[in-house]
N, C-alpha and C positions, 0 to 999 in steps of 0.2 A: 684702363684706357682704349683698350679695344671696344669694350662696349659701350664707353661711351660715345666714339667714334661709330658705333655701330648703330647709336640712339640718333645722331645727327643725320646720318646717311638716311633714315629709316625717316624720319620727320619732315625730311627737304624731299625724299622719295613719294609721300603720303600730300605732299604739299603741293605738289607737280602734277600729280594724279588730282589733286581737285579743281585743277585750274585747267583740266579740259573736262566737256563735257556735249552729250547731241541732242537734238532731237529732231522729230518732223515734223512739219506745218503744209495741212489740207485747208485752202480756201477753196469752195466754191460760190457760184451764185445761184441760191437756193430761192427765188422768187421775187417779184414786184414787176409794173408793166415793160421796164426797158428787158428783161427777160424771153418776157412774149412777144419784144419786137425783133428779138433774138431770131429765136425761135422760126419768125418770117423769112430768115433768111435760110435755112436751111445748114444743109453739109459748108456752104461759104461764111456761115458766122460759127460750125460747131466748135471749132478749138478757142472761140470766145466760151463757149457755155461749158466747157470741158476741167474741169477739178485742176488744180494748182500745186503740186506736188514740190517741195521743197525740203533739204534738208540741212538744217542750221548746225554748225560745229562752233565750238570755242577752245582758242587755245591759246592761252596765254593774256596777250591785248588785240590778239586776232579774231574776226569774227569770218566766218564762211557762210553764205548761202547759197548752196549748191539746186540747181535746177536744173529741166529737161533741155532747155532750150538758153537760158542766159545764169550765169552765176556773178555774186556780188562777194569781193573779199573787203572787211574793213582792218588797216591796222593801227590802231591806236596810237603806238609809237611813231612811225613816219607819218601819221595822219595823213594817211591818203586814204580812198574809194577805189577797187580797182572794178570797172565793169567786166565781165567775159563774155564776148559770145558764141554762144560753143556752134551756130550754121554758120553763120562767116568766115568763123577759124580766125577771129581777131579779138584784141582787151585794149581797153582805153583805163588811164589812171587819170584821177581829180586831186588836189588836195584839199583840204579843208579851207584852207585860205581861198584858193584857187573858186571852188562855192560860194566865200563871201564875194567873194569880186563880184563873179558871175552873176550874182542876186542885185548886186547894188549896181550893173549895168542894166540889166533889165529892170527895175524897177527905174531908174531914169530917164530909159528909151520909152515904158510903157507912158512914163508921167509928159513927156516931150511930148508923145503922140494924144496923149489926152486931153492938151493943153489947143492943138491945133484943131481937136474935132471938135469942142467943146465952141471954139471960135467958130468953125464953117456950121456948126449944128451944136447948139444949145440944147445941155439932154433937160431934162424933170431934177427939180429940188430935190432931190432922196436920201430920207434920213435912215443906216444902217446898222439896227444892234445884235451885239452877239452875248450870246448868256451860256455858260458849260456849268453842269450840276451833277454831284454823285449821289449815291443814296446804296446804301447795302441793308438790303431787303429782308437779312434774317431768314430767308427760304434756301434749303438744302437740296442737296439728289445725288444720286451717284452719277457719274462719267468713267467707262470705262473702268471702273472699280475700285473709282479715286473719290473718296466724298468733297460734294464741292458748294461753295455758297456765293448765292448770286451779287451781284456786283452791277447795278445801271449807271451808263454815266451818258446824259441827253445833251445836244448839243443844239440849239437855235440859232436860226439868224431872221431876223425882223425885216423886213425896212419898207418904210414910207414914202410914198411921192408927197412932198409938204404940197404941193400945189394942186393937186388932182384929189390930193386924200387917199386915193387907192392905196393898199398896201398887202404884203405876201408874207409867207415864212418859209423856211427850209427848217425838218427836224432831222439830225442823226441820233442815233440811239446803238449802243453798243451794250447788247446785253452779255454781261461774262462769267459765267460759273469758274468761281477760284478754288485751287484745291493746292494741297503742303505736296510737293514733288522732290524729295532728297537730291542735292546736286546744283539744283535750279539757280543756286546763288551764287555761280560762277555768270552765268547769263545777269542778273541782277547788276553787278558790282561789273560787269563789262558798259552795258548801260550806261551807269553811273560816270563811269569813266569819260564816256563817250559824250555823257549830257553838259560835262564841266566841261568837255572840252568846245565841243560845238556853242556853248552859252560866252565860252570864251572871244570866240569867230564871230559870232551872232550877238551880240551886246547890243551895239545901234539899233536891230532891228527891234529887236524883243522891248529897248528904250520906248522905240516910237508908237510899237503895236500900245505901251502901256499908256503910252500919251494921247496918243489918237481913241481908246476907249479903256476908262481903268476900270470899268466894273466887269469886263476881259479876263482884266490878271485877277482881280477880285473874287470873280468863278471860279479860275484855276485854282486859286488858294485854297479856297472852300472844301475843290471836291476833292484837291492833295489831302487834305482833312478824314475828309470822309473815304479816301482813299485806303488808307493808314489802315482804317477799319477790320477792312479783310486783306488776308495775306495768303501769297499763294500764287499762282499759276493761271494764266487766263486758258486753262485747259479746254474749253467750249467755250465760242464770243458770238455769235450774231448779233453783223451790224445792217440797223433798216433803216434806211434816208425815203423821205418823204414831206408829205404837205399835212396838217393836222393829224399825223400818227404818234400812237403811244407803245410801252412796250409789247404791249399784247396785239398791237394792229396786225391780224392777217388778209394775204393778197385779195385788194379787194377792187382794183386797178379797175376790170371789168363791171362793176356795180352801176347800173346807172343815174342813181340817185346820188354817187362821190361826183367827184371832182374828174373830167375825161382825162388819157392821159397825155392830150397836145397841153392841156392845159396848166395840169401837175409840173410837165415836162420845161415850157417855155412862158408859164405864167405865175408863179410860184413867187419872184421877188421881183419887185414892180422898177427893175433896170432898168435903164435903154430910154431913149426918147417920149416923150408924153404923148399920147396921145390927143390931138386936138381933140375931137368929138367920138370920145367916151364910150359904148352904147350902154343903153343901161342894163342891168341887171337885176334880175327877181330876186327880194328879199330872202334869206333865208334865216332860220333858227341853227346860231351855231350847233347848239347840242344834235341837231338833227342833219346837217354836214356833215358828207362820207369822208371819209378818209382817203388820200393819196398814196400807196406805196409804191413808188419810185423803182426801189434796188432794192434786195434779203440777201444778203452775201453771210456767208456758217463760217468760220475758222473752224480747226480742228488742230488739237498738239496731241501728238503720240510719241510712243519707243523713245522715252527717256532713256538716255547712258550718261553714265559717271566714269565712262571707258577711255582709255590715253587715245588722241586724235591723233591720225597719222598726218603729220607735217607736210605729208607732198600733197595734202589734199589743197596749202594753199597755195602752190607753185603755177603757175602758167601752165597749162599744156606746148606741149611740145609742137613748135611749128606755128604757131598762133604768132600775127603780126599787130606791132602797136601801131593803133589810129587813135586821132584824134578826139576827145570827149567830146559827145552830142553835150555836153551841158554847157561847155568851152565855144563852141560850133554856134549854138543857138546865141549865146551870148555878144557872138562878134555879128 
């Protein structure tokens, strides 16, 4: 009997340990026109250019993302998100339901403002299209001692003004290198639970998205099939955003033959009011036109550990004052 009870205790203890996991995530801007603009700000923009280092902790149905200045705690049982401001020594709590209500209120206000603006100043007849795709390239490389496989996810936003015929596009590419990390299943399990709860709260918004552009949802479904071909953890991800870019695009913002930084930032998508007298532009061969890389960000995941996580890491620091959530205040 004692042996049987000991076995139960052992299994229970192992299950508890498997529910804990931690790792470190570092994100930094590594290229693009926006980085060059920030560099012009010198010491005033140094903080924006510094790496953002966060420690992610998983313990059961709670996840904490601890940073130098801000921390976030997600509790799936309570369905709350707690934001902690280290510098101001305060914190705020918002529920999933409040997030849903805030989003509904914000969308209603935005639609009302847009209707007023259109009456006072009619906009061009713009058609927007969103496409997403994913591809397992079959390439492998070593990332910090781990064998990783490449997965490229591409998202394209295209806009066309039907009245003027002008068009533009914006592309976001995630070049992720996936590796097997023991214990990371806890992170995936947590995110799956959170996705289920969030889907329940935001189902109306997802339905509206599907009705607005069924091709977007179809593209996501196709990408999910491709993503299933490569399992693991994105131990290294390079995100690129720009116009006319590919996964191999390097920092070409200073290329005189390519689009200018100003045009790339402000003229990528033909949203806004249509110009009455658009200036004629010289025709270019699409194959010869340069790409404009607006931003490149690199994210590394390291220090993976399945050791037990101290429950006190999820507590509000002593002396911190509770304030209203910024999300709720903006909705008001």
